[in-house]
C-alpha positions in Angstrom: 13.8 -13.0 61.7 12.6 -9.6 63.0 13.7 -8.0 59.7 12.0 -10.6 57.4 9.7 -9.0 54.7 6.0 -9.5 55.5 3.3 -10.0 52.9 1.1 -7.0 52.2 -2.2 -6.8 54.2 -4.6 -6.5 51.6 -7.6 -5.3 53.8 -5.8 -2.0 53.8 -6.2 -1.4 50.0 -8.6 1.5 49.1 -11.1 0.3 46.6 -13.1 2.7 44.3 -16.5 2.3 42.8 -16.8 0.9 39.3 -18.8 4.2 38.6 -15.6 6.4 39.2 -13.4 4.2 36.7 -13.1 4.7 33.0 -13.7 1.6 31.2 -12.3 0.8 27.5 -15.2 -1.5 26.6 -19.0 -0.9 26.6 -21.7 -2.7 25.5 -22.6 -0.3 22.8 -19.0 -1.1 21.4 -19.7 -4.7 21.2 -20.2 -6.9 17.9 -23.7 -7.4 16.7 -24.8 -10.7 15.5 -26.2 -11.1 11.9 -29.0 -12.9 10.4 -28.4 -15.4 7.5 -28.2 -13.7 4.2 -27.2 -10.0 5.6 -25.7 -7.5 3.2 -22.2 -6.6 3.3 -23.4 -3.0 4.7 -25.0 -5.0 7.5 -21.6 -6.8 8.1 -19.7 -3.6 8.2 -21.9 -2.0 10.7 -22.1 -5.2 13.1 -18.2 -5.2 13.8 -17.0 -4.0 17.3 -15.9 -0.7 17.5 -12.9 -1.6 19.4 -9.2 -1.8 18.2 -8.2 -3.0 14.5 -12.1 -3.0 13.7 -12.4 0.8 15.1 -9.2 1.8 13.3 -10.6 0.3 9.9 -13.7 2.0 10.2 -12.0 5.3 11.0 -9.6 4.5 7.8 -12.6 3.9 5.4 -14.5 7.1 6.8 -11.5 9.3 6.2 -10.9 7.8 2.6 -14.6 8.6 1.7 -14.5 11.9 3.2 -11.3 12.8 1.3 -12.5 11.7 -2.1 -15.7 13.4 -1.5 -13.5 16.7 -0.6 -11.6 16.1 -4.1 -8.6 15.3 -2.1 -6.0 12.8 -3.1 -5.7 9.1 -2.2 -2.1 7.8 -2.8 -1.4 4.0 -2.7 2.1 2.6 -2.7 2.2 -1.2 -2.5 4.6 -4.1 -2.9 4.8 -7.3 -4.8 2.7 -9.3 -2.4 -0.3 -7.4 -3.3 -0.1 -8.7 -7.1 1.0 -12.1 -5.9 -1.9 -12.7 -3.6 -4.5 -11.8 -6.3 -5.5 -8.2 -5.7 -4.6 -6.7 -8.9 -8.3 -6.4 -9.9 -9.4 -4.6 -6.6 -6.8 -2.2 -7.1 -7.8 -1.5 -10.7 -11.4 -1.4 -9.4 -10.5 1.3 -6.9 -8.6 3.3 -9.5 -11.6 3.1 -11.8 -14.0 4.3 -9.0 -11.9 7.3 -8.2 -10.8 6.0 -5.0 -7.3 5.7 -5.8 -5.6 8.7 -7.5 -2.1 7.5 -8.1 0.0 4.6 -7.2 3.6 4.0 -6.3 5.1 0.5 -6.6 8.7 -1.2 -6.4 10.3 -3.1 -9.2 9.3 -6.3 -8.2 5.4 -5.4 -8.2 5.8 -4.0 -12.0 7.6 -7.2 -12.7 4.8 -9.4 -11.5 2.2 -7.4 -13.1 4.0 -7.7 -16.5 4.2 -11.6 -15.9 0.4 -11.6 -15.1 -0.6 -9.5 -18.2 1.5 -11.2 -20.7 1.3 -14.9 -19.5 -1.7 -15.1 -17.2 0.7 -16.4 -14.4 3.6 -15.2 -12.1 5.7 -16.2 -8.9 8.1 -19.3 -8.6 9.7 -21.3 -6.1 12.8 -19.0 -5.3 14.9 -21.6 -3.3 14.4 -24.5 -5.9 15.4 -22.1 -8.7 18.2 -20.4 -6.9 19.7 -24.0 -6.3 19.2 -24.8 -9.9 20.6 -21.4 -11.1 17.4 -20.6 -12.9 15.5 -18.3 -10.8 14.2 -15.2 -12.3 15.6 -16.4 -15.8 12.6 -16.3 -17.5 13.7 -14.5 -20.8 10.4 -13.1 -22.0 9.0 -10.9 -19.5 12.6 -9.8 -18.5 13.4 -8.7 -22.0 9.9 -7.1 -22.2 10.1 -4.9 -18.9 14.0 -4.1 -19.8 12.7 -2.8 -23.3 10.1 -0.8 -21.9 12.6 0.8 -19.4 14.8 1.9 -22.7 11.8 3.6 -24.1 11.1 5.2 -21.2 14.5 6.7 -21.0 14.3 7.6 -24.5 11.1 9.4 -24.6 11.7 11.2 -21.1 8.7 9.5 -19.4 8.6 7.3 -16.3 8.7 3.5 -16.1 5.0 3.3 -14.7 3.8 5.1 -17.9 6.2 3.4 -20.2 5.7 -0.2 -19.0 1.6 0.4 -18.8 1.4 1.7 -22.3 3.9 -1.2 -23.6 1.4 -3.8 -22.1 -1.6 -2.2 -23.7 0.4 -2.1 -27.1 1.6 -5.6 -26.6 -2.1 -7.2 -27.3 -1.2 -9.5 -24.3 -4.3 -11.7 -23.3 -4.5 -11.1 -19.8 -3.6 -7.1 -19.7 -7.2 -6.8 -18.0 -5.6 -7.9 -14.9 -2.6 -5.6 -15.2 -2.7 -2.5 -13.1 -0.1 -0.9 -14.9 -1.9 -1.3 -18.0 -5.2 -0.3 -16.9 -3.8 2.8 -15.0 -2.0 3.8 -18.1 -5.3 3.5 -19.8 -7.2 5.6 -17.3 -4.6 8.2 -17.1 -4.2 7.4 -13.4 -0.3 7.9 -12.4 1.7 5.0 -11.4 5.3 5.4 -10.3 7.9 2.5 -10.0 10.7 2.8 -7.7 13.8 0.5 -8.1 16.8 -0.5 -6.0 19.3 -2.1 -8.4 20.1 -5.8 -7.6 16.8 -6.7 -6.0 14.6 -7.5 -9.1 15.2 -10.6 -11.4 15.3 -8.6 -14.7 18.5 -7.0 -13.3 20.4 -10.4 -13.7 19.5 -10.1 -17.7 22.0 -9.1 -20.2 19.1 -6.9 -21.6 18.9 -4.8 -18.3 20.3 -1.3 -19.1 21.3 0.2 -15.8 21.4 3.9 -17.2 18.0 3.7 -18.9 16.3 2.1 -15.5 18.2 4.8 -13.6 16.9 7.6 -15.5 13.2 6.5 -15.8 13.0 5.5 -12.1 14.5 9.2 -11.3 11.8 10.5 -13.2 9.1 8.7 -11.3 10.8 9.6 -8.0 10.4 13.5 -8.9 6.7 12.7 -10.2 6.0 11.1 -6.7 7.5 14.5 -5.1 4.8 16.5 -7.0 2.1 14.1 -6.1 2.6 14.2 -2.4 2.6 18.2 -2.5 -1.4 17.9 -2.7 -1.8 15.6 0.1 -3.1 18.0 2.8 -6.4 16.5 3.6 -5.8 13.5 1.9 -4.5 9.9 2.6 -1.7 8.1 1.8 -1.4 4.5 2.3 1.4 1.7 2.4 0.4 -2.0 1.6 3.2 -4.3 2.2 6.5 -3.0 1.3 8.6 -3.0 4.4 11.8 -0.9 3.6 11.9 0.4 -0.1 8.7 2.2 -0.4 8.6 3.7 3.0 11.9 5.3 2.6 11.1 6.6 -1.1 8.0 8.2 0.5 10.0 9.7 3.3 12.2 11.4 0.7 9.5 12.5 -1.5 7.6 14.3 1.6 10.9 15.8 2.4 11.6 17.5 -1.4 7.7 18.5 -1.2 8.2 20.3 2.2 11.4 21.8 1.2 10.1 23.3 -1.8 6.6 24.2 -1.0 6.3 23.5 2.7 3.5 21.1 1.9 1.8 18.8 2.5 0.5 18.8 6.1 -2.6 17.3 8.2 -3.0 14.1 6.0 -4.0 10.6 7.2 -1.2 8.0 6.9 -2.1 4.4 6.9 -0.1 1.1 6.6 -1.8 -2.2 5.9 0.8 -5.2 6.6 0.6 -9.1 8.0 3.7 -8.1 10.7 4.7 -4.7 12.2 7.9 -3.1 10.6 10.1 -0.4 11.7 9.9 1.8 8.4 6.4 0.8 7.5 5.5 2.6 11.0 7.7 5.6 10.4 6.3 6.0 6.9 3.5 7.0 6.6 1.7 6.6 9.8 4.4 8.4 12.1 4.9 11.2 9.5 1.3 12.1 9.2 1.0 12.4 13.0 4.3 14.6 13.0 2.7 16.9 10.5 -0.8 17.6 12.4 -2.6 14.4 10.6 -3.4 11.1 12.0 -1.5 7.6 11.7 -2.7 4.0 11.8 -1.2 0.5 11.3 -3.4 -2.1 10.9 -2.0 -5.7 11.0 -3.9 -8.5 8.7 -3.4 -10.5 5.5 -3.5 -8.5 2.4 -5.8 -11.1 0.7 -8.3 -10.5 3.7 -7.9 -7.0 4.6 -7.5 -5.2 1.3 -10.8 -6.5 -0.1 -12.6 -5.8 3.2 -11.1 -2.2 3.0 -12.2 -1.9 -0.7 -15.9 -3.1 -0.4 -16.5 -1.1 2.8 -15.2 2.4 0.9 -17.1 1.5 -2.4 -20.2 1.1 -0.4 -20.0 4.7 0.9 -18.2 6.4 -2.0 
């Protein structure tokens, strides 16, 4: 048929020289093979300067620069950072002056308490739920609920109160507790709680008024901490909803009161991409004249890699 579509004649295509074309990958950016026994610094320099490896290098360089310039590095993280064994890495980064303050959710605080007091944490949620025993461990729940009551009575935040209570407890494993060690070092830790999300909320020892007062204290403290973020870095490690939204509100309060911060770096590390974890902090950093990064990877691999790279240069 005369009106039938005909295949395109590719001999009429206008080709160009590769010399005229921009290329995303060049040999200078490729990975460099290492000899056996190479140092971490050599390994770090051997990584390709492409995609996530390039972004991670930039994040490390930015964190190092921020701390050398006296600017803060605030880290927000969820419970899985503790549950996959990274508490000692967080503590080391705080001791070395890399992390200047920390924000966590209630589950993070709870697992930190279990590890500090009993040297173990995490349970089979499905089996425990079926049996009606999930989250019903009395000792850690009573401990953390008592610390919250003391926080409300003393007019201090949850982070400080729980950390100090752990130090005072004489627990066998407090050296592994982020809350205890940060309290010892006077590194601020804020704890942000949504009622009904944590196992200690199911216990009769839970005082909602005390928890509300104490977590609100910590929210107000975070509002003050983010004021100084200009030129600094805020990192989110694995909280999909609660901590990103808390950070958003803290930034809003700070901008409302002081018109700060601006021009900071916002970084999310997580094993998948989440909507709110992209908006806060990476997108907010971009919106305020800084730069945002979202790097996907398992916490137990990515965070130690990041930490060592920073410590090699700090």
